[in-house]
C-alpha positions, 0 to 999 in steps of 0.5 A: 920559667913557663910551666909545660902542658899538664905539669906535675906539682909537689906541695911542700910543707916549707917549715916541716921540710926545713926543720927535718933538713936541719933536724937540731936547727931549722935551715933557711931555703938558701941553705938547702943542699944541692942534693935535696933540690936534686931529689925533687927534680929526680921525682920527677915533677915540673914545679914546687909549691912551697906552702907557707913562706910568708911571715906568720902572725904572732897575733894568730899565733897567740890565738892558736895556743890558747885554742884548746881544740887546736891544742889537741890536734896538734898533740895527737900529731906530734906527742912529743909536742913543745911550744916552740914547735906550734908557730902559727897558721901560714894562712894567717899572713902578718905579711907577704914578705918571706919569714925570717926564719926561712932565710927571708926574701934572699932565701927564697930568691936562692931556692927560686934559682936552684929550682930553675937550674932544675927545670922546675918552677915555683909556686907560692900562696895567696889568700884573698879571703882574709889576713892576720889581726896585726896585718898592716892594712889593719892600721893602715887600710881599715877600708880593705876590712869588713868593719863591726861595732862594738855591740856586734862584738858584745853580742857575738864575740866569736864572729868580730875581733878588736884590732887597730882598725877597731871592731872587725869581723873574723874570716869566715866561709858560709858552712863553718864558724868563723876562723878565730885567728884572721880577719875578713877582707872585704871583697867589693872594696875598691881600695883592697882591689887595688891593694890586692893588684900591688900586693899580687904583682910583688908576689908574682916577681918572686915565683912562677905561679900563685895558688890562692886560697878558697878562691871562690869566696870572692866570687861576687855572688858568694861574698854577697850571700856570706856578708849581707845578713851581717852588714849593711851598706854593700854596693855590688861591683860591676866586675868580679874581684878575679878579673881584676886580680888577673888583670894585674897579673896576665902571665902568671899561673894561677891555681884555684882553691875551689869547691861548691862547683865553681871551677868553670867560673873560676877559669873563665875569670882567668885562672889557669888551673882550679881543683878538680874536687869533683873527681876526688870525691867521686873517686873516694866514694868509689862512685863510677858515674860521678868518675864517668861524668868528670871524665866526659867533660870537655877536654878544654876544660879538663886541661885546667884542672888540678887533680890530686889524691891528697893535700894539706886540707884533705885527709893523708892519701893512705888513709882515704885511698889505702893500698888495696885502692892505690892502683886505681886511685892513683893511675887514675889521678896521675894519668889525666890531662890537666895538672898532677897534683902530689903532696909531701909524704903522700908518695911515701905513704905517710898516715899522720895528718899534719896541722898546718900550724906545727913546724914538725912532723913525727918520723914515720916509716915510708910505705914500700907499696906506696914508695914503688907505685908512685916512683913508677907512676911519675917515671912512666907520666914524665913522658912527652905523651902525657904532656902534649899528646891527644888524650881521648875518653874510649867507649866500653861495651858489657861484655857477660855482664853489666860491670863494664860501667865500673871501667874508665878507659882512655888513651894518650896517642902521639906520633910516637906513642900510644898509651891506653889506661884502664881503671876499675873504679869499683871495689868488685871485679869488672870487665868490659870490651874497649872499642878501639876502632881505626886506632889499629891496624888490622894487618899487624899484631901489638904488643901491650906492655902494662908499665904498672904490672910489668906484664906483656900481652900480645893482640892482633889488630884484626880483633882490635878493629872488630870485637874489641879489646877485652879487658878485666880488672879486680877490684880498684885494679888498673892497666897502664898499658904502651902499646907497640907493634909486635 
């Protein structure tokens, strides 16, 4: 199925979700009760990302279980940790076949059908940069890997690993030490690019969209910069890795995990959406100028950004954006053009960040403030105007002081609806006048119904067309106005 414009996506940690549903015995995907699929549709969202369905690596699991730092993180999140609760990383892929513990390919097919019956799409993972040490390619296609030497292994055992292919480089990005449980794929290898096309075609036949992990690492210049100092003999391809990958699946929704300002480049290479980490950072840091810069980008670009407050790589929303900041952060991220992206536990305000190695999460009581807020924002933004309406950033002028620079104000318009959103990005009260211009008729009055705060304000069209709409919000406050003739 095709996702609607500006979709809402809900990420689920598949292993943890199935464990919670089964309690004593984890369920398979084809055993999930219909009521649970109904609950996802009722959120409401447009697609579900079942994170981590592929077969996990026994070799990677052994490495993870022997790593003291990983063990400490697991125990901090789950004090009653048992050995069987550690199942390995979903990004240490043994093979792109649905894990038997989740019901195998038949279980995934049943889950996709259940979602489709409710009008929901299915998104799955693809990890382009690396595979598990015991992935079949390590034995059958060593030309797809970055190979090393015995001398390099002896000199830097943290960066190299012995596998069936011989000595290979461990996966890495340029800003962190090598990942201990994965081996590096060679993005310049023609053999890899052929194999990736086959893999993506297979994955694409099982879902409606693919989220591509650390997608920027396989841009030609970034890959060369990371690996040229380590190994000689690179021949840089004329075409980009993602140009060829997209050609294999031109009609599939592709979501890029992207950092370092590479979002636009990846969109140009065929991605449907890219993470908007710049806006996340600006909002987290209460940086109004950074938010304004993001919202000032062309709409054609913003329509392809994935906005989020949390995902499995980031701190919990409740930690980064506590309750007092939720009205601003949640309203901003939930009402902008592009993809609106939520993570399991975020809506309930869960505070414990779950390591992806685990199949189980500690029970936490839902936070009623978070639950009420997200229930409201998800229901409001399901309205058609937020999907197919016209979005515009509105000018705000000072009123009494210079705090107007802390306000982000924009509207959604259609023939049937008019929404006005006001967000105070800062930690202090801020005010200004919104220049609505000729959007209002001077001959009638308007009812501004704040759907966030359940409050009505009446304003004359003459005032709106003249001096504009005065707005004031306390620290990290927001309005979400539904505007109708009074």
